[in-house]
C-alpha positions in Angstrom: 32.0 -6.2 10.6 28.3 -6.3 11.6 28.4 -2.6 12.6 29.9 -1.7 9.3 27.2 -3.6 7.4 24.5 -2.0 9.6 25.8 1.5 8.9 26.1 0.9 5.2 22.7 -0.8 4.8 20.9 1.9 6.8 22.5 4.8 5.0 21.7 3.4 1.6 18.0 2.9 2.4 17.3 6.0 4.7 14.2 8.1 4.1 11.0 6.0 4.2 9.1 4.1 6.8 9.8 0.7 5.1 13.5 1.4 5.2 13.2 2.4 8.9 11.6 -1.0 9.5 14.4 -2.8 7.5 17.1 -0.8 9.3 15.4 -1.6 12.7 15.4 -5.3 11.9 19.1 -5.3 11.1 19.9 -3.2 14.1 17.8 -5.4 16.4 19.7 -8.5 15.4 23.0 -6.8 16.2 22.2 -4.8 19.3 18.8 -5.6 20.8 15.5 -3.8 21.1 16.5 -1.5 23.9 19.6 -0.2 22.1 17.7 0.2 18.9 15.1 2.3 20.7 17.8 4.4 22.3 19.5 4.9 19.0 16.3 6.0 17.4 15.7 8.6 20.1 19.2 9.9 19.8 18.9 10.1 16.0 15.7 12.1 16.4 17.2 14.5 19.0 20.4 15.0 17.0 18.5 15.7 13.8 16.2 18.2 15.5 19.2 20.1 17.0 20.9 20.2 13.6 17.6 21.5 12.1 17.4 24.4 14.6 21.0 25.6 14.6 20.6 27.8 11.5 17.5 29.4 13.0 19.4 30.2 16.2 22.4 31.6 14.3 20.0 33.9 12.3 18.5 35.1 15.6 22.0 35.8 16.9 22.8 38.0 14.0 24.4 35.7 11.5 23.6 36.4 7.9 22.5 33.2 6.4 20.5 32.9 3.2 16.8 32.2 3.9 16.9 29.2 1.5 19.8 27.6 3.4 18.0 28.1 6.7 14.7 26.6 5.4 16.5 23.7 3.7 18.4 22.7 6.8 15.3 23.1 9.0 13.2 20.9 6.7 16.0 18.4 6.1 16.5 18.0 9.9 12.8 17.5 10.4 12.6 14.9 7.8 15.7 13.1 9.1 14.2 13.2 12.7 11.2 11.2 11.5 13.5 8.2 10.8 14.6 8.2 14.4 11.0 8.5 15.5 10.0 5.5 13.4 12.9 3.4 14.7 11.8 4.2 18.3 8.2 3.5 17.6 8.9 0.1 16.0 11.1 -0.8 18.9 8.5 0.1 21.5 5.8 -1.7 19.6 7.9 -4.9 19.4 8.8 -4.7 23.1 5.1 -4.4 24.0 4.3 -7.4 21.8 7.1 -9.6 23.2 7.4 -8.6 26.8 3.8 -7.9 28.0 1.5 -10.8 28.7 -1.6 -10.9 26.6 -4.0 -10.6 29.6 -2.2 -7.3 30.7 -1.9 -5.6 27.3 -5.3 -3.9 27.6 -4.4 -2.3 30.9 -1.1 -1.1 29.6 -2.2 0.5 26.3 -5.6 1.9 27.4 -5.9 5.5 28.7 -8.1 5.8 31.7 -9.7 9.2 32.2 
């Protein structure tokens, strides 16, 4: 039942960063931070593959309308951002919860 609620809630509010945050909160309570981060990365990768398929088909000789190719490409890129936001929110929360305060500077600072 919780998975059905999660799926319905996330699909109704997809598209903005605030909805990604709300979806992450619901998903985190059901599955945990690690699973939520993995789901975010898979969402992003799947969306990007779907976005590129029409371009590949056009390169292989398929005759697709240019508007269809561009709409699918842009739609896939927009959808992939949702997965990126889910992943980013999960990683940020993991850093805040699991890394001690005295070590956070060493972990998040780039040393050149």
